[in-house]
C-alpha positions in Angstrom: 45.6 122.7 114.4 43.5 125.6 115.9 45.6 128.1 114.3 45.4 126.3 110.8 41.3 126.4 111.5 41.4 130.1 112.4 43.2 130.9 109.3 40.4 128.9 107.2 38.1 131.1 108.3 37.1 134.3 106.1 37.1 137.5 106.9 39.0 140.0 109.0 40.1 138.7 112.1 37.4 140.4 114.5 35.1 138.3 112.1 37.2 134.8 112.5 36.9 135.7 116.6 32.9 136.2 116.0 32.7 132.8 113.8 34.6 130.8 116.3 32.8 132.2 119.3 29.4 131.2 117.4 30.6 128.1 116.5 32.0 126.9 120.2 28.5 127.8 121.7 26.9 125.5 118.7 28.9 123.0 119.7 28.4 123.6 123.6 24.3 123.6 122.7 24.5 120.5 120.6 26.7 118.5 123.5 24.4 119.7 126.2 20.9 119.2 124.7 21.4 116.1 122.6 24.9 113.7 123.4 25.2 114.3 127.2 21.4 113.6 127.6 21.8 110.5 125.5 25.0 109.3 127.1 23.7 109.6 130.7 20.8 106.7 130.0 23.5 104.5 129.5 25.2 105.1 133.0 25.1 103.9 136.2 25.5 107.8 137.8 21.7 108.2 137.5 20.6 104.7 139.7 19.9 106.4 143.2 20.9 103.7 146.1 19.5 105.2 149.1 16.0 104.5 150.1 14.3 107.8 151.3 10.9 107.5 153.7 
Protein backbone atom coordinates (compact mmCIF):
# COMPACT_ATOMS: atom_id res chain seq x y z
CA UNK A 1 0.00 0.00 0.00
CA UNK A 2 2.75 2.45 0.89
CA UNK A 3 4.70 1.60 -2.24
CA UNK A 4 1.59 2.27 -4.30
CA UNK A 5 1.13 5.63 -2.59
CA UNK A 6 4.82 6.46 -3.00
CA UNK A 7 4.63 5.76 -6.75
CA UNK A 8 1.63 8.08 -7.11
CA UNK A 9 3.70 11.05 -6.00
CA UNK A 10 5.14 13.18 -8.81
CA UNK A 11 8.80 13.80 -9.53
CA UNK A 12 12.08 12.01 -9.03
CA UNK A 13 12.82 9.81 -6.02
CA UNK A 14 14.50 12.50 -3.93
CA UNK A 15 11.49 14.78 -4.38
CA UNK A 16 9.10 11.97 -3.45
CA UNK A 17 11.01 11.49 -0.19
CA UNK A 18 10.70 15.20 0.58
CA UNK A 19 6.96 15.09 -0.12
CA UNK A 20 6.61 12.00 2.04
CA UNK A 21 8.44 13.61 4.97
CA UNK A 22 6.42 16.83 4.66
CA UNK A 23 3.18 14.84 4.56
CA UNK A 24 4.22 12.79 7.58
CA UNK A 25 5.12 15.96 9.50
CA UNK A 26 1.71 17.44 8.60
CA UNK A 27 -0.10 14.35 9.87
CA UNK A 28 1.87 14.40 13.15
CA UNK A 29 1.18 18.12 13.58
CA UNK A 30 -2.57 17.74 13.04
CA UNK A 31 -2.74 14.79 15.42
CA UNK A 32 -0.80 16.56 18.18
CA UNK A 33 -2.55 19.91 17.85
CA UNK A 34 -6.17 18.94 17.22
CA UNK A 35 -7.02 15.26 17.52
CA UNK A 36 -5.26 14.19 20.73
CA UNK A 37 -6.33 17.19 22.84
CA UNK A 38 -9.92 16.72 21.67
CA UNK A 39 -9.87 13.02 22.59
CA UNK A 40 -8.24 13.78 25.96
CA UNK A 41 -11.31 15.79 27.00
CA UNK A 42 -13.40 12.62 26.93
CA UNK A 43 -10.90 10.37 28.69
CA UNK A 44 -10.52 9.55 32.35
CA UNK A 45 -6.71 9.76 32.31
CA UNK A 46 -6.63 13.48 33.13
CA UNK A 47 -8.62 13.13 36.37
CA UNK A 48 -6.44 13.35 39.47
CA UNK A 49 -7.35 11.06 42.35
CA UNK A 50 -4.76 12.18 44.88
CA UNK A 51 -5.40 15.05 47.25
CA UNK A 52 -2.34 17.27 47.64
CA UNK A 53 -2.32 19.54 50.72
